[in-house]
ZAMAR-531163 format. One record per residue: x, y, z of N, C-alpha, C in turn; residue in three letters. Coordinates in steps of 0.001 Angstrom, whole numbers, padded with zeros to 6 digits, always signed. Example, Ala and Ser with C-alpha at 12.3 -4.5 7.8 and 13.67 -1.06 7.14 Angstrom:
// residues 2
+013190-005690+007800+012300-004500+007800+013200-003300+007800ALA +012850-002250+007080+013670-001060+007140+012900+000030+007870SER 
//
This chain:
// residues 206
+008857-003298+014899+008880-004108+013949+010328-004111+012859MET +010234-004679+011827+011525-004222+011368+011482-003654+010244GLU +012972-002969+010058+012972-001393+009614+013750-001751+008287THR +013854-002955+007777+014485-003138+006581+014250-002329+005576ALA +014844-002149+004476+014686-000722+003125+013460-001981+002395THR +013619-003191+002373+012561-003319+001409+010818-004152+002156ASP +010538-003448+003550+009575-004052+004253+009088-002132+004017VAL +007397-002464+004220+007055-001185+005052+005908-001571+005293TYR +004668-001067+006066+003707-001027+006664+002265-000710+005735LEU +001411-001682+005538+000136-001440+005425-001098-001809+005796SER -002272-001699+005861-003359-002226+006731-004235-003450+005644VAL -004628-004775+006530-005355-005593+006074-007075-005483+006316VAL -008260-005888+005564-009229-005260+005864-009549-004056+005635GLY -010512-003770+005856-011484-002003+006013-011537-001701+007610GLU -011172-000985+008081-011975-000683+009728-012394+000945+009868SER -013169+001017+010987-014022+002455+010622-013547+003093+012429GLN -013456+004409+012204-014242+004954+012971-014608+006019+013318GLY -015304+006561+013996-016648+007722+014458-016007+008694+015511VAL -016972+010078+015341-016023+011293+016225-017245+012216+015782TYR -017762+012667+016680-018707+013652+016913-018485+015127+017557ARG -018918+015859+017596-018648+017259+017604-019305+018296+017296GLU -020411+018849+018283-021653+020038+018396-022096+019612+017166LYS -022592+018478+016924-023581+017650+016204-023104+017179+015227ALA -022251+017255+014759-021385+017045+012840-020879+015571+013238SER -021476+014704+012930-021075+012964+012423-019443+013110+011389LYS -018215+012459+012254-017353+012108+011110-017310+010850+011096PHE -017840+010046+009977-017348+008337+010270-016254+008203+009199ILE -015385+007395+009177-014106+007335+009129-013481+005746+008342ALA -012898+005926+007088-013207+004099+007022-011646+003936+005830PHE -011106+003116+007107-009215+002941+006170-009821+001305+005501ALA -008929+001352+004271-009010+000228+003710-007416+000299+003034MET -007174-000636+002597-006009-000923+001672-006478-001002+000190PRO -005203+000106-000689-005310-000247-002002-003872-000209-002603VAL -004174-000945-004131-003171-001212-004395-002339-000306-005888SER -004249+000764-006625-003648+001329-007618-004878+002776-007356THR -004391+003521-008049-005593+004640-008363-006817+004382-008678GLU -006612+003766-009761-008170+002718-010237-008931+002082-009052GLU -008026+001674-007754-008949+000882-006955-009464+002131-006390GLU -008654+003045-005959-009218+004216-005028-010339+004920-005046VAL -010411+005195-007084-011516+005076-007531-012691+004932-006912LYS -012813+003243-007323-013661+002645-007019-014531+002327-005489GLU -012996+002652-004957-013821+002482-003406-013947+004315-002772LYS -013541+004865-003769-014607+006311-003612-015874+006060-004214LEU -016099+005628-005339-017400+005734-005526-018378+004475-004860ASP -017670+003652-004073-018581+002842-003778-018993+003599-002284SER -018370+004498-001600-018759+005298+000006-019637+006354-000491ILE -019178+006954-002008-019918+008292-001900-021190+007708-002352ARG -021630+006454-002996-022853+006132-003358-023499+005778-001917LYS -022866+004651-001306-023534+004116+000525-023683+005495+001008ALA -023335+006264+001168-023199+007199+001981-023193+009177+001012TYR -024372+008759+000417-024907+009847-000785-025384+010568+000142HIS -026156+010548+001112-026644+011594+001800-025355+012762+003009ASP -024137+012078+002972-023861+013014+003549-023165+014515+003641ALA -022732+015083+003747-022136+016559+003462-020836+016936+002878ASN -019608+015843+003252-018662+015858+002353-018297+014413+002572HIS -017378+013976+001334-016655+013327+001731-014892+013346+001381HIS -014372+013380+002708-012959+014016+002569-012247+012985+002566CYS -010778+012896+001727-009951+011593+001615-008507+012068+001331TYR -007922+010461+001803-006055+011190+001314-005545+009265+000707ALA -005081+009066+000503-004272+008356-000058-002731+008397-000459TYR -002474+007139-000328-000816+007171-000178-000147+005550-001292ARG +000117+005644-001923+000670+004528-003229+001864+003979-003228LEU +002192+002624-002566+004063+002681-002578+004710+002842-001910GLY +005839+002165-001661+006440+002612-000869+007815+003772-000829HIS +008468+003162-002119+008927+004528-002368+008858+005436-003207GLU +009275+007215-003396+008723+007373-004130+007148+007153-004594ASN +006465+007394-003318+004886+007008-003264+004029+008567-004016PRO +002659+007660-004398+001868+008682-004888+001025+009232-004208ILE +000639+010071-003656-000434+010687-002591-001472+011397-003193TYR -002079+011424-002788-003247+012845-002700-004306+012931-001859ARG -005058+014090-001784-005855+014492-000409-006721+015536-000987THR -007962+015252-000494-009536+016202-001049-010294+016650+000307ASN -010334+017912-000081-010928+018767+001063-013002+018147+000452ASP -013251+018009-000141-014335+018005-000921-015468+019026-000201ASP -015128+020245-000760-015981+021460-000106-015820+021713+001134GLY -014863+021441+002160-014253+021930+003082-013157+023163+002790GLU -013172+023750+004084-012372+024877+003651-010859+024141+003883PRO -010011+024956+002579-009021+024593+001642-007828+024005+003356SER -007099+022600+003381-006428+022533+004693-006952+021944+005991GLY -008195+021848+005402-008816+021411+007241-009311+020085+006975SER -009202+019286+006331-009574+017587+005973-008750+016518+005033ALA -008135+017061+003903-007512+016080+003582-006222+015989+004297GLY -005316+017168+004322-004007+017294+005327-004083+016653+006423LYS -005077+016613+007347-004892+016021+008677-005272+014441+008480PRO -006102+014096+007745-006234+012656+007439-005221+012294+006660ILE -004166+012701+005892-003052+012242+005394-001660+012153+006478TYR -001867+013258+007430-001338+013157+008627-001248+011941+009332GLY -002450+011279+009390-002113+010340+010110-001603+008853+009281GLN -001615+009212+008047-000970+008120+007374+000345+008099+007351ILE +000665+009295+007408+002261+009569+007869+002668+008939+009046LEU +001978+009565+010038+002385+009403+011317+002388+007688+012006SER +001471+006901+010958+001870+005401+011620+002517+004738+009995THR +003287+005677+009151+004480+004885+008236+003488+004107+007365ARG +002269+004184+007215+001321+003270+006360+001893+003485+004328LEU +001746+002578+003623+001584+002573+002185+000533+001721+001616SER +000214+002017+000942-001305+001555+000538-002642+001599+000641ASP -002705+002587+000796-003740+002903+001576-005078+004139+001453ILE -006096+004571+001991-006456+005289+001752-007840+005241+002636LEU -007664+006602+003274-008903+006561+004178-009605+007733+003619ILE -011254+007718+003844-012270+008753+003736-013070+009005+004752VAL -012959+009972+004983-014216+010498+006338-015077+011037+005886VAL -016603+011202+006103-017610+011422+005668-017620+012177+007050ILE -018635+013060+006356-019320+014145+007300-021011+014240+007613ARG -021379+014425+008232-023011+015185+008852-023050+016408+009276TYR -023127+017471+008627-023384+018476+009183-023816+018433+010111PHE -023590+019098+011502-024560+019241+012595-025636+020504+012726GLY -025400+020890+011571-025964+022633+012011-024942+023579+012655GLY -024091+023362+013214-023043+024336+014189-021613+024249+013406THR -020695+025538+013160-019445+025355+012454-018505+024698+012909LYS -017582+024713+012798-016619+023699+013938-015463+024933+013484LEU -015043+025932+012904-014093+026792+012399-013208+025715+011784GLY -011966+026486+011437-010417+025235+010925-010383+024585+011979ILE -009864+025199+012655-008892+024560+014283-010339+023031+014454PRO -011034+023372+014642-011642+022174+015023-012083+021450+013871GLY -012296+021768+012211-012157+020936+011435-010915+019992+011404LEU -010202+020417+011329-008755+019990+011708-008876+018767+012736ILE -009203+019112+013550-009353+018077+015388-010074+016832+014792HIS -011379+017590+014237-012691+015931+013817-011823+015411+012924ALA -011286+015966+011385-010933+014999+010745-010046+013894+011097TYR -008876+014651+011711-007871+013786+012211-008094+012609+013448ARG -008691+013229+014292-009192+012346+015496-010679+011169+014726THR -011391+011449+014077-011814+010309+012682-010626+009389+012493ALA -009810+009644+011646-008973+008934+011024-008034+008166+012064SER -007556+008612+013023-006968+008005+013982-007623+007021+014894ARG -009307+006560+015150-009883+006218+015300-010022+005073+014390GLU -010332+005063+013330-010430+004152+011983-008334+003237+012254ALA -007903+003958+012651-006354+003350+012534-006177+002514+013120LEU -006649+002922+014969-006609+002495+015853-007757+001048+016020ASP -008265+000541+015248-009080-000552+014584-008266-001547+013794THR -007402-000805+012856-007024-000932+011676-005970-002238+012001ALA -006154-003359+011026-004918-004697+011149-003601-003914+010672GLN -002599-003647+011097-001205-003255+010437-000790-004687+009702ILE +000168-004832+008845+000787-005769+008490+002112-005397+007960VAL +003199-006436+007973+004843-005496+007466+004312-006072+005876GLU +004434-005664+004462+004495-006145+003693+005968-005937+003003LYS +006753-006953+001992+007815-007149+001821+007798-006628+000160THR +008979-005939-000426+009175-005364-001687+009710-006618-001946ILE +009228-007579-003708+010303-008341-003742+010392-007773-004924ARG +011329-008790-006093+012099-008950-006990+011237-010327-008000ILE +010911-009776-009314+010251-011108-010000+011728-011408-010916ASN +011943-012833-010603+013045-012965-011763+012360-013875-012536PHE +012414-013951-013892+012575-014577-015249+013023-015133-015805ARG +014133-016140-015422+015645-016661-016046+015658-017744-016785VAL +015820-017663-017967+016104-018410-018755+017105-019206-019207VAL +017415-020423-019342+019079-020772-019041+018979-022581-019893PHE +020192-023043-020146+020532-024469-021079+020662-025772-019840SER +020218-026340-019799+019539-027418-019079+021455-027722-017563TYR +022538-027748-018698+023584-027650-018086+023915-026746-016515GLU +023029-025705-016897+023024-024764-015831+022150-024800-015036SER +021330-025960-014704+020148-026448-013784+020960-026401-012055MET +021898-027603-012064+022598-027312-010718+022857-026056-009963ASN +023173-025289-010762+023847-023891-010315+022501-023040-009934GLU +021834-023013-011199+020979-021911-010645+019858-022673-009334ILE +020180-023682-008797+019153-024796-008125+019685-024156-006831MET +021372-024287-007122+021467-023991-005434+021497-022540-005398ARG +021707-022085-006100+021047-020147-006039+019686-019852-005181ILE +018888-020829-005739+017387-020668-005156+017241-021407-003694VAL +018147-022585-003523+017912-022594-002472+018767-021902-001162LYS +020227-021314-001690+020903-020454-000834+020649-019503-000246GLU +019540-018638-001451+019270-017123-001031+017498-017208-000843GLU +017162-018375-000207+015733-018742-000242+014455-017952-000660GLN +014735-018037-002183+013743-017445-003084+012659-018035-002539VAL +011554-017185-003451+010286-018410-003525+010024-018509-004569LYS +010094-019974-005010+009844-020357-006479+008099-020243-006585MET +008127-019375-008435+006755-019345-008983+006554-020328-009835VAL +007373-020235-010775+007159-021922-011845+008571-022354-012469ARG +008426-022877-012764+009096-023959-013381+009333-024746-014531GLN +009935-024576-015803+009932-025231-017192+010568-025785-017636ILE +010468-027066-018250+011965-027573-018486+011806-027667-020220THR +012843-027991-020771+012395-028206-022123+014177-027976-022724GLY +013931-027276-024020+015400-027363-024744+015961-026288-023843GLU +015143-024839-023600+015845-024597-022258+015038-023865-021659HIS +015700-024079-020169+014459-024359-019077+014325-022998-018765CYS +013227-022731-018295+012801-021362-017970+012230-021919-015869THR +012878-020426-015311+012192-020757-013985+011977-019099-013698ILE +010457-019010-012939+010568-017767-012137+010152-017806-010612GLU +011011-016799-010153+011481-016819-008558+011061-015549-007874PHE +010907-015230-006833+011103-013660-005869+011922-014085-005010LEU +012737-012614-005006+013792-012550-003728+013330-011376-003012VAL +013553-010939-002135+013802-009743-001459+014372-008522-001815ARG +013949-007595-002599+014765-006711-002825+015908-006419-002436LYS +016096-006455-000921+017519-006498-000494+018994-007247-000850SER +018120-008155-001577+019744-009455-002138+019292-009487-003326VAL +018531-008452-003931+018373-008509-005683+020603-008329-006226ARG +020626-007603-005431+022029-007640-006532+022848-008514-006265GLN +022595-008881-004972+023846-010614-004882+023305-011448-005773LYS +021692-011622-005858+021535-013023-006848+022174-012345-008549VAL +021213-011449-008751+022173-010985-009824+023470-011212-010588GLU +024005-011012-008668+025671-011029-009504+025726-012831-009412ASN +025197-013303-008983+025480-015069-008645+025144-015821-010168ARG +023883-015007-010839+023437-015357-012179+024076-014486-013358LEU +024959-013727-013264+025697-013102-014036+027109-014367-014084ALA +027374-014701-013572+028478-016068-013728+028160-017237-014346ARG +026850-017543-014520+026407-019028-015029+025667-018419-016610LEU +026251-019549-017542+025465-019607-019080+024087-018936-018874LYS +023565-017645-018775+022218-017662-019106+021705-017037-020282ILE +020542-017811-020793+020409-016993-022044+019452-015781-022178VAL +018538-015340-021076+018410-014416-020929+017595-014074-019383SER +017478-013308-018913+016983-012422-017543+015501-011450-017405ILE +014826-011853-016942+013356-010899-016959+013462-010398-015344GLU +013812-008602-014642+013792-008353-013803+012122-007620-013660ILE +011618-007332-012852+010684-006008-012254+010162-006900-010821PHE +009459-005329-010011+009477-005530-008759+008257-005773-008134ASP +007757-006445-007634+006662-006711-006827+005935-006121-005579ILE +005067-006367-004969+005487-006433-003485+004251-007918-002983SER +004640-007689-001573+003348-008850-001354+002848-008316+000557ASN 
//
C-alpha cells in the first residue's frame, strides 16, 4: 500500500475473532473509532451485550501523528491482555481502531504466557477478517477573497486537484476546499501571492 506521510490505515465496519483455550472462550471485536467518547460508547455497548463475560479487555489507538492510545486488562494480570491486543494494532499499522476481547473463563487458569497468547490470537483473528482501508489526512482551507482574484483561485483549485466543499459569491467570495496534507505548504504559498481577505486552515481525515 501507499506509504505517503499523509496516508494511514484503518478499518471499516466491525469484525470478530474467536479463540478457545482450556474451556476459556475469547471473543474479539475490532471496530473503527474516531474519538475517545466514541470508544466509551462502544465499550459500554459491548459490556451490556456481554454482561455475563468475566473480562472485557481492550486497546485503542486514535490519530495518525502523535496518536492517543490506551490499554486495559480489566482484572487480568497486568500486561497479559491489553498490551497483547495493542501489539496487534501496532503490528498492522492501524489507527482509529478499538479492539475489545471478552473472556468467558472455563475454570482452568492459563498463566500469564497463556493469557498473552490467547488475547493476541483472538485479536489477530478479528483483524484477519477486517476490511482494512487507506485514509488520507486532508487540510481544510476556508478562503475569503475579492472577486478579482477568482480566476487565480480557481486555477489553484484545478491544478492542485483539491476537493471543493462549498463556494459562496458576494461582495467577498468564500470557498472551502480540501487538499492532501503533503501539498498543504505548496497551496499556502500560492495563496499567499494573491489578494486574500482571510484564510482559515485546519486538519481533518477522510
